[in-house]
N, C-alpha and C positions, 0 to 999 in steps of 0.2 A: 696784569700779573696775577697768576693763580695763587690760591692760598698756600700751597706747598712752597712755592718759590719765595713768596713774601715771608713766610715763617722762617725759612732758612736765612734770608737776608737780615731779618730782625735779630736772629741769634748771632750772626757774624758781626753785625754792627755793635751789638752789646759787647762782644769780645774785643772789638777794635777800640771801644770806649774804656776798656780796662777791667770790665767785669770778668770774673773767672768762670761763671756759668750762667746760662739763661734757659729757662723752661717756660712752657705756655700751657695754661689750663683753661677749661671752660668756666666762665663766670656763672655762679649760681649759689643756691643755699648750701651751706656746709652741714649736711645732715648728721654725719658722724661726730663732728665737733660740738654740735649744739648741746647734747646732754652732758658732755664732759665739761664744757664751760659752765653750764648751769650748776653742776655739782661742785665744781671748784669754787664758785662764788658763794654757794650755800654754806660751804665749809669755811668761808671767810679766809681762804688762802691768799687773797689779794691784799690782806692787811689793811693799811690806810690808803691804798691805791684806789680810792673811790671811783675814779674814772673808768676802771675796768668793768664796773657794773653799768656804766652808761652806754647807751646806744647798742643794747644787746642784739637787736635784729640787724643793725647795720654791720656789726662786727662779724656776723655770720653770712651776710649776703651783700656782695659788692654791687649788685644791681640797684641797691638803695643809696649807694654813694655816687655812682656815675650813671647818668641817664642812658638807658638802652645798652648797658654794658654787656659785652659778648665774651671778652677774653681777659685773662689776668696773666700778664707777662711778669715772671719773677726773675730777679737777678741776684747774684752773690758778688760781693766785693771783699776781697781778702784784706785783712789788717794784721796778719801775723808779722811781728817785727823781726829784724835781722838778729836782734839780741834781746834777751829777757833782762831788762834793766834793773829789776828789783828782786831777782831770785835770792840773793844773799843779803838783802837789806831788812832792817827792822820794820820799816814802813813800806807798804806795797801799793801799787796802782795797777789796775787792770790794763792789759795790753791794748784794749780798744781805745783807751783814752790817752795814749802816748802823743798822738798828733792832733790835728784839727778835728773839730766836731764833724762827725760823719754825716749828719743830716744834710748840711749844705753841699757836701761833696757828692753824695749820691743823688740828691735832687737835681743838681746841675747836669749830671750824666744822663739821668732819666729824661730830662727835658730835651737834651740833644737827641736821644733815641726817638722820642715822640716826634720831634721836628723832622727827622729822617723818614719816619714812617709816613707822615703826612705828605712829604715830597713824593714818595713812591706811589701813594694812592691818589694823589692829586686833589685832596680835599682836607678841610679842617675836621678833626675828629672830636667826638665827645670823649674826653679822657682826663685822668688825674694821676699824678705821681705820688707815691707814698713811700715813706721809710720810717717806721716806728713813730709815726706822728699823727695817726688817725686810728679810728676803730677798725683795724684790719688785722686778721690773724695771719701775719706774714709767714710764720713757720709752717702753718697748715697749707697755705697756697704754694709755698716752695716745695713742700713734700708732694702735694698733688701734681705738681708739674715735673716730678721726677728728679729734683735737684738733690735729694737725700731723703733720709727718714728721721722721724722724731725719736731721739734716743731716750734712754732711761733717765737722763738728767733734764729732759724736756727741751733740749737744744736740737737744732737740725744738724744731722751728721752726714758727711759724705765720704765714701770710700776713697775718693780721689784727693780731697782737700781738707778733710777733718771737719772742724767747726769754728775756726777762728775767722769768721767772715760776717759782714753785715748783709742784711736782706732788704731788698727794695721791690716795689711793685709798680707796674704801669697798667692801670685798668682802663680799657677802651672799648668802644662800640664797633669792633671789627672781628669778624669771624676768621679764625686761623686754624692751623693744624695743631691738635692738642697732644701733649705728652702724657705719659702714664707714670704712676707712682712706682718706686723701687721697693725691694724687700727690706725688712728690718735686719740689720747685721750686728746687733748688739749681742745676740746669743745669750750665753749664761754669764757674761761679764757683769760684775757689780762694782767695778773700781770707783765709779763716780759716787755711788751710794755710800760705799765704805769710807771714802775720803772726806766727805762733807763734814766739817767740824761741828756745825749746828744741827745736823740731821735734818736739813731742809728737804731732802729727797725722801719723802715719807714712805714711798713705795715706788717700784719701777714706773717711770713715765709720769709721776705726779710730784710736783714740787710745791711745798707750802711756802709761797712767796714771802710771808711774814717772818720766816726764819732764815731766809737767804741773806748772806752777807752783802750781796749787791743791793738788796732792798734796804738793809739796815744802814748802809753808808751812803745811799743815794736817794731812795724814794721816801724813807722815813723822815719826816720833818720835825719830830719831837725834839725838845731841847736836850733830852738825854736818851741814849741807847739803853734799852732794858737791861737790868743787871743780870738777868738770866743768861745773857750771852757773854758774860765775863770769861776771859781765858779761852774763848772759842773763835776769836777773830783772826788768828794766825797772822797778825801784822797787816791785814788789809785795811787801808784807810779810804780807798775808793774802789768799789767794785770787788770782784773776786774771780779768779781763773782756776780755782782748784779742780772743779769737776771736768774742766776742759784739759787742764795740764795732765791729768792722769788717764785720760781717754786714749786707748791704744790707736784709735784712728787718727789722732793728731800727730802721730809720728811721721805722717806724710805731709805735714804742713810745711809750706815753703814761704820765704819772705815775700811780703807784698811789693808791688811795683808802683804804688801811689805816693807821690812825693808829699802830698798833704798829710799823710799819716806818719811821716817821719817825726821823731820826737823833737821837742824844743832842745836846742843845743845845750842848754843849761840844766835840763831835767835830771839827768843821771847824777850830777854833782851837787844839786841843791840840797840844803838841809831842810827836808820836808817837815821835820818836827818843830821847826822854829821859823816859819814864814811870816813876815809882816803882811798886812793887807795889801800894801803896794807891791811886794814881791809876788804874792799870790796872784794878783790881777795881771801882772806882767808875764809870769810863767805860764798861766793858764788862760791867757787872753782869748784864744780861739779854740779852747779845749772844752770837751763835754764836762770836765770837772767843775766848770763854773756853775753847773746846775746845783751844786751843793751850797753855793755861796761861801763866803769866807767863814761865816759863823758855823756852817755845817761842817766845813773842813776842820775847823778847830775842835769841834765836838768829836769828830771821828778820831782825830789824832790823839786827843786827850784820853779817849776811851781805850784805844789800842795801847797807848803808852802806859796807862795805869795798869793794864793787864800784864804787860811785860815786866813792870817793876815788881 
């Protein structure tokens, strides 16, 4: 099978597995991203996410993660829900966390894709699957493979599907036909910048992670959320969708088809402001929300509620 036919089969298999898009790029050092990442770290926009400064070289070069890596296959998996469950609620949860933790879902699909590729080429490959779980610049690779462009809110945007999707990669030692980046279609729009209540988007395409509501409610492990963010949380107790909700390209978002991302049947009716530890563990048993642990959840809820009062 030639490279062109194999590349087409890989993309079709990805769609068959439920991914909404698949693109392929040549593995190598990300020259354009290197100075941007270095500047971002120097300015300490990672906040307390110390891991972002680890493995700097590996983060920019997948050949250091997978022996003899030749290609990076990027995939997108839609998570946009049928209904925004918290649009009119005092406490809000990011749409990506309505259902099961995406890491397991995407990893399983990527392993199926890898298995199919190995069957087609008739040999075991040097390969690894990733989804927000290792030093890989997933948005950069997705953009390089033509799946979208990096928007002013630093998210990957697609003209066809918006931005409510997860990104995964399969890095492998196989030469394939490579795709090309697409143009930036943000134009003069600044809706995401204007809407961010904490002013985390400090300038187009640059986000100070330490000011982002998602960081404050998920990544920040301090006992207290800094008082400078009082009255700026807009009800978000886990994550934040503001910059995506206002993005014009998300008017094209369609409901996902992944059963695992359907919300827990009790989620929309639960009193999130008064969950016992037992109720928290039951409601979010397979959810990404468990990352905050019960103590983190209580901290977030208390901070948001005190602001509202």
